[in-house]
N, C-alpha and C positions, 0 to 999 in steps of 0.2 A: 715600480709603482704601476698599478693596473688603472687603466682609464677607459671607461665605457662611453662610446660616442652615440648620440642619438640622431646624427646627421644621416641623410640618405646615402652620401658617399664619404669616404675617408682616404687620405693619401697615406700609403702604406710602404714600409720597407722593413727588411730583415737585416739585423746588424749585430756586431759585438760592441762592447763598451769597455774602455780601459778602466782599471780601478781608480778610486779617488786619488791615492797618493801619486800615481803615474801621471794623472791630469794635473795635479797640483805642481808636480815637478816641471811640466811643460809650461804651465801658466807662469811660473817664476821666470822661466827662459824668455817668455814673451813680453815681460814687463817693459823692456825698452821699446818694443814695437808698439805696445798699447799707448805709450806716451808719445811716440814719434808720429804715429798715424791714427789719431783719435777718430777721423771721419770714416775710416774703413768700417764695414758692417761686420763686427766681430760676433762669431757664434758664442753663445753661452757655454761655459765650461760643462754644465750639466747636460748639454745636448751634443757633446763631442761623441762621435760613434764611427765605427768602420763598417761601411754598408757592404752587405754580402749580395743582396738582391733588392733593387728598387722596383716596386710593383706598380707604382703610380696611383692614380685615382681609382678606387674599387668601390663597388656597391657595398655599403657597411654589412649587409646581410651575407655576403660572400666570405667575409674574413674569418668567421669562426671555423670554417672547414679546415683552415691551416693549423688550428691549435693542436689537435691530436698528433698529427704527423710531425710537426716541429718538436713537440714534447718527446716523442719517441726517438727522434734523430738525436736530440740533446742527450737523452738518457744512455745512448750507446756510444757517445763520443767522449774522448778524454779531452780535458782542457788543452789548448794550444799555448805554447810559450812564445810570446810576442814582445815587441818593445817599439817605442817611438823614436824615430831617428831623422835628423835633417829636415830640410824644407824644400819646397818647390812651389810651381804655380801652373795653372792652366790658363793660357791665353792672357797672361798679365791681368787676370780678373779674379782668380780664385786661389787663395793661399792654403797650402796644405803642409802637414808634416808626414813623412813617410813611415812605413811599417817594416820592422825588422824581425828576424827570428824564424819561426817555422812557417815559412811562406808556401812550401809544398802542401802542408796541412791546411793552410788557410785557403788555398785555391781548391783543394778537394772538398772542404767544407762548403765553399761557395757553390761548387758544382752540384753537390748533393742537395743543397737548399733549393737551387734553381730547378733541378729535376723534380723535387717534391712539389713545387709550386705548380709546374705544368701538370703533373700527375693528379693534382687536385682540381684541375679544370679551370685554372686561372691563367689567362694569356700572359705570357712573358717574353719580351723581346729585349733583353738587357744587353749591354755592352760587355766586353771582356773585363774581368775584374783587374783594376789598377788599385792595389791596396794603399790606402791613404786615409787620413783624418782631416776633414775640412775645417779650417780655422776661421777664415774671414773672406769677404768679397769686397772688391773695390767699388767705389761710387762711380757712377757714369762719367766718362771722360778721364778718369784717373788711371794712367797706365804705368805710373812709376812706383806707387806705394807698395803694391803686392810683390813685384820683383825684388825691391829693396828689403822688405820684411822677410822674404824667403832666404835672401842672402845672409841675413842675420841668424838664420837657424842652421846654417851649413854645418857647424861643428857640434850640434846638439845630438847627444846620444843618451836616451832615457834608460833607466833600470829595466831589466826584463820583468815580465809579469805573465800570469796565467789567465786565460779567459775564464770567466766564472759562469756566465749565463748566455744563452741565445735569446735575443730580444726581437719580438714583433712590435713595431713601432708605428704609430699613427700620428697624423696631424690634420685637424680640420679648422685650425685657428691660425691667425697671423698671416694669412695669404695677402700678398700685396708688397708694397715697397719695404716694409719692415722685416725683421728676422722671423723665421717660422719657429715656433716652440713645439717640441715634440713630447709625446708621452707614450710610455709603454702601454700597449694594449694587453700584453702578457709576456712573461719571460720564463725560461726554463734552465735549470742548472745542467751543466755538463757533468754527468755522473760517471762516465768512462767504465760502464759495466760490461761492455761488449755484448749486450743483450740484443739479438737479432732474430728476425723471423726466418721462415724456411728459405734456404738458398742464399742466406746471408743478407737478405733484404730487411728493411725496417718491418716491425711487426704490426704497424698501424696503416690502414689504408684510409683514404678520404671517403667517409661514410656517405657524403652527399655529393660525390663526384658528378660534375656536370650540372648541378643545380644552379639556378640563376643567382 
């Protein structure tokens, strides 16, 4: 779904999304946790994603410079075979499920995406990739619910699936104590055509590199 924002800034990240049936499979696995921990801040299933690069708050006018390079990158990359597996938590606050499958390919794609961002003149100081899909966050003072919910996912192994599209995602709504709702700014299919520019590099450069 394309979403045009008219705000001066937009919170942006680049991500992959599991297909609906893989998300529904995980959702069924989570039903006991939904019932046991209703006060946790559960992410909406339609917002589940695997972040490749979180760019933070950007001027809305700077985001279009990413479109062409991301489209070209997706066009020359084959889909990755991934799966959702197990569960864990960050600091007893954030519940996640892990990613299985072609992790080497996933790390390579993330590296390429992050290099592309900096080539387009957008500052990026991201952390090393830790492949996961965030499911929920604990309420303030609750240090038990997330670890217990993570333990309930220990044996989960979802079916394998192939990445379909590369997503440029933004949010300028929902900031505050409630959940943030995300919308695609644009997305591009992984065509796997091995079409590259001279020297094996992507064929598209940032036409407005360095613009404000």
